[in-house]
N, C-alpha and C positions, 0 to 999 in steps of 0.2 A: 367243411363245418359251417362256413358262413352261410352257404345256401340252405343248410338244414336249419339253421336259426332262423333265417328269413321266411323259409316256407312254413316252419312251425308258428312263427309269430302271426303270419298271414291266417292260418287255419285257426289259431286261437282267437284272433281278432275277429274272424267271421262268426265264430261260435258265441264270443262274449259281447260283441258290439260295443266297444267302449265309446264313450262320449266325450270324456275330458281329456286333456293332456295327459294328466297323472294316470287315468286308466289306460291310456295308450303306451305310456312308459312302462307301466306294469306288464302289459302285454308283451312288449318288446323283451324285458327282463326274462319272462317265462320262456319266450322263444329261444333266448340265448342260453337259458338253463337246460333246455332239451338238448341242445347241440353239445353243452358242457358234459352232461351225463353220458351222451353216447360217445363223445371223445374219450372220457375215462374209462368207460366199459370197453371200448375197442383197445385201449392201451393195456388194460388189465388182461385181456385175453390173448393179446399178441405178444406182450411184454416188450413192445417198442412204442417210442413216442410217436405221436401223430403229427404234432407240429414241430418244424424245424425251422433253422435259420436260412434254409435254401428257399428260394422263391420257384415258383412253377417252371420259369424260363431255365433256370440253372438245372432243375431236376431233369428237365426234358433233355438238356445237353449231356447229362451224366449217363443217360441211357444210351447215347450214341458213343460217348467216350467216357467210361466210369472213372478212369484215373484223372479226369480233368479237375473235378472239384471233389474234394473230401467232405463228409457231413461236418457241419459245423464251421467250415472254412470257405463260406460263401464269398464270392468276390463282390466288392462294393462298385455300385455304378458310378462313374465319372460325370 
């Protein structure tokens, strides 16, 4: 989702060509909104949450050993 927000903000910025900090902040918000709308649409269509407490490293581990980490029970780093 973060990559979508960044790519959207970049494309919006190139088309709008903001000059001030406030204009740039508005472009960043618009890029974030694109990702938000996409996330909500995906969740509505799949019936599953896109954002979880698990990080990518933990998710990759669970594909190797699914019983190791249950959703919502991510291990904290020490």
